[in-house]
N, C-alpha and C positions, 0 to 999 in steps of 0.2 A: 272352638276349643282353645282355652288359654295356653299361652306359650309355656308357662310353668308345667302344666299337665303334659305337654308334648315332651318336655325335657325329662320328666320322671318316667314317662313311657319308654323313651329312647334309652335311658339309663337301665331300666328294668330289662329291656330287650338285650342290652349289652351284657348284663349279668347272666341272662339265660344263655346267650351265646358262649360266654365263659364257662358256664356249667356244662354245655355240650362238649366244649373242648376238653374239659376235665375228664368227662366220661370217655371220650375218644382216647385220651392219653392213657387212662387206666386200662380200658379194654383193648385198645390197639397196641398199647405198650406190651401187654402180655404176649400177644402174637409176635410182635417184633422181637422180644427177648427170646421167645421159644424158637422162632424160625430163623432169625437173621443174626442178631448181635447179642451174645451173652454178656458182654461188658456193660450193657445198659441195665442189667439186673438190679444193681444197687440203687440206681435212680428210681427204677420202677418200684422196688420194694419200699423206698422212701415215700413215694406217692401213695401207695397202698397203706402204709403206716399212718400217714396224716389223715387219710380218709377214714380209716378204721377208728382212730383216736377220736375224731369228731363224733362219729356215730355212737361210740361207747360212752364218751364223757358228756356231751351235750345233747345227744339223742336227736339231733337235727343237722342237716347240712347247712353251713353258714351261707352258702350261695342261695339256697332256697329261702332262707330267712331274709336275706338282703333283697332278693328279687321281690318277694311278697311285700316287704316294707315299702319299696319303691312303687310297686303297682297300686298299693293302697293310697298313695299320694294322688294318683290319677283317678282311682275308683275306690272309695272307702269300703265298698262291700266285697272287694276282691279277696279271695282266700283259697289257698291250697288245702285248707283243713288239715294242716300239719303233715301233708304228704305230697310233695312234688311228684313222686313216683306214682302214687295211686291216682292223682289227678290226670296225669298224662296217659297212664295205662288204661284207665277207664274210658278216656276219650278215644284212644286208638283201638281198643278191643271191645268197646261197648259193654263193659262189665260194671259192677258196682262194688268193687273192693274198697274197704276202708284202709286208712293209714296203718292201723294196727295189724291188719291182715297181710299187708304187703311190705311194710318197712323192714322186714327181715332180709329182703333181697340184697340190699347193698352190703349188709354185714356178711351175709353168706358169700357174696361175690368177692369181697375184700379178703375173707379168710381163704377161699379156694385159690385166688390169684396169689396170695401171700405164700401159701404152701407150695404152689408151682414155682414161685421165685426162689424159695429156699432150696427146693430140689434141684433147680437149674444151677444155683450158686454152688451147691455141694458137689454137683456132677462135673462142673467145668474144670 
């Protein structure tokens, strides 16, 4: 395997790790705000706002786009078929959902978590 392909694969894996950290911050941050530290609510609301803005404006997560672009440098046939979520959901749960069927989940999650942040902010 050429060294350049290894670098692209490592970069893509780094972006995937960053993606998992983002998901953990958004999901785990909600629990942290709710259970432990209400002062973190504005930071968490900012994370949610950024994520929701990307989904509404460009209809794709920039981390998914970057990871896919890097993976294609290593394997030109690689594709998430416009849905990181559907790709991994189908692998994990042995289903055959398309991106159109499942891409509402991040928007729904961002809206629900945003409402929770607003309620926590107003209640504190």
